[in-house]
N, C-alpha and C positions, 0 to 999 in steps of 0.2 A: 788524371784524366777521368772524369766522372762516368762517361759512357762511350763505348766504341763508336756507336752510330749517333753522332751528334746532330742536332737540329740547326745549330748556328756555328759557323767556322770561327775558330780562335787559334792563334799561333800556339797557345798552350796545349793544344791537342797533339802536338808533335814535339819530338826531341831532335833538335837540329844539330846537337853537338856530339851525339854518340851514334855509332853505326850499330844498329840493333840486329840487322839481318846478316846472313852469311856473306863473308868476304872471299876474295880470291884465295883458292887453295883449301877452302872448306866445303863440306858436303852441303848440297842444297836440300832443304826439307821437301819431302814428297807428301802429297795429299790426294785423297780420292774426292773429286769434285764433280759437280754438275756443270755441263756446258750449256751455252745459251740455247741450244736446240734440244735440250732435255736428256742428253746422254750422260752416263756416269763414266768417268775416265780418270785415271791417275795423271797427275800433273806432269810427272817425269816419264810417262810412257809415250815417247815421241819417236818419230822417224827422222833419220838423218844423223849427221855428226854432232850437231849442236842444236840447242833450243835457245831462241832469243825470247825471253819472257819480259813483257812490259806491264807495269802496274798502272791501272787507270780507272776512270769513271767519266760519265758524260758531262759532269759538272766541273771537271778539272781542266782549266784553260791550258795548262802545260801539256797534258795528255792530248787534248784536241789539236794543239799546235804541232805536235810531233807526228801525228798519224800519217800525214802525207809522205813522209820519208820512211817511216817504219813499216807501213803495209807492203811496199814493193820489195822488201829485203828477201823474202822467200822466192820471188821470181828472179831476182838478181843472183841469189846464191841458192840454187835448187837442192844443194846437199844439206840444208838446214830445215828446221821447223821454227815457226814463229807463232806466238800466242800472247793473249792478253789475260791478265788476272783481274777480273772485275771486283772492285772493293767498295767501301763506303763512298758516299758522295762527298767530294772534296769541298764543294761550295753549294750546299743545298739552299733552296729558296722555296717560295710558296708553290711554284709550279712543279718543281722536282725536289720534294722534301727529303730529309733524311729517311733512311729505310726504317720501317716499323716491323718488318718481318722478312723472311727469305724471299717470299713472292715479290715483294717490292724490289728487291735487288735483282731478281731474275727478270722482272719486267723492264728495268732500266738497261740491263745487259742486252735484252732483246731489242730494245730501241736503238742501241748502239749498232746492232747489225742491220735492222730493217730501215731505220731512218737515216743513219749516218753512213751506211754502206761499208761498215767494217768487214774486211775480208779474212782476217785471221781467226783462228779458233779462239773463242772467248770462254774462259773458265770463270764460273761464278763462285766466289768465296761463300762460306757459310755466313749466317747472320751475325755471329759474334766475331768474324774476321780472323779465324784461326790461321789460315794461310797467309793473309796479309801481315799479321803479327809475326808469323814465322819468317817472313821475308823483310821484316824491318819496319813495316807500317807507314812508310812514306807514300805520298800520293802518286808519284810518277817515277819510281825507281825502275831500273832495268838490270837484267842479269843475262849472261851468256853461260849456259851450262852444257857440259860435254856428256857423252854417252855413259860415263861412269857416275854421273850425278855430281860432278865437281864443278864449282863455280870457277870459271876462267876469266870472267870480266864482270864488274859490278859498279854501278853508280847510283847514289841515293837520288840523284835527279838525272833523268835521261837527257843526254845531249846526242841527238840522232847522228850527227856527223861523227862524233867520237865513237859511238856504238858501231857504226858501219866500218870505221877504220879498224877497230878492235876485232870485229868479226872477220874482215878480210885478212888480217894478220894471222889469226888463229887457223883459218882455213889453209893458208899458205904455210903453216907450220912455223911461223915466226913469232918471236916474243911480242907481247902487247906493251907498247910504251906510250900510248896515247893518254892524255889527261882529259877527263870529262868535265870541262868547266860548265858551271851553271849558266844557262841562257834563259832570259825571260820568255814568256809566251808572246806570240805575235799579237799586238794590240787589237786588230780587227777580230781575230778569233777569240781573244779573251773577252771582249765586250759582247760578242755574239753568244758565247758560252754562258756567261753570267746572266745575260738578259733572258736566255732560254730557261734558266733555272727559276727565274722569277724574283719577285720582291724579296729583299733580304740578302740575296746572294752577293750582289755587287757591293752593298753597304758593308757587309762583314769582311769582304775581300779587301776593300780599300782602307778600312780601319786597321787591318793587319799589315798593309803593304809596307810601311816604313820599316817595321821589324823584319819582314821577309827580305827586303832589299839588303838590310844590314847583315843578316845572318847568312844569306845565300849568295847574292850577287857580289857582295864585298868580302865578308869574312871567309866564307867557304872557298871562293876563288883565290883569295890570297893564300890560304892554307895549301891549296893545290899547287899554286905557283912556286911556293917555297918548300914543297915536298914535306909538309907537316902532316902526320897521320892523325886521324881522329881516333878516339877511343873506340874499341870494338868489343862486342860481347863475344865470349868464347863459344865456339861450336865445334863439332867433330871435324877433324881434318881429313883430307883425301889420302 
């Protein structure tokens, strides 16, 4: 991968076969980050019993498709905190290009709040993506982390229905048995998101689409169906 902040999307920018971030039973990495409103705060300094952390950017069709279910979780489960880690643009175009500096990333995160109406706390990763890389570098992963900083649920691709069921089980003190199958972005939201990013965004996305369908919709879901574990990088356990 030549550069973390790419100008054109390619499937080669991601490793779809290895779980690079922390998995269930491992410690979640903590980072001191800037929020979209300019505060400095530690990622794992949260209120409540659990933190639901979703990875995203305004040019990610998957993230934009999930927000309608993910945002209300904190109202439904008031004993949790919910946040977004804003990372590199998943599908940059001429109107929303890849970030050239931290201010570009902060500006896009601010647009997520002001234009898209995001209600969750938005943490802005640094320019080189230290936190994103620490959490596996996927464009729309999700983690549920407890007060001790332990990962209790994790999915490389957020399936909001599965995330909600996992959260409900954890709050009830029950084991999490849900499988987080990959689900594509809603087509109207995907087209709107890519169009907003501008020329180049949709073209790069559709060129990579056959590979993405094979690796995620087919291969990954079959792996989950038959309980086959992906290779995972070792990190400190809880």
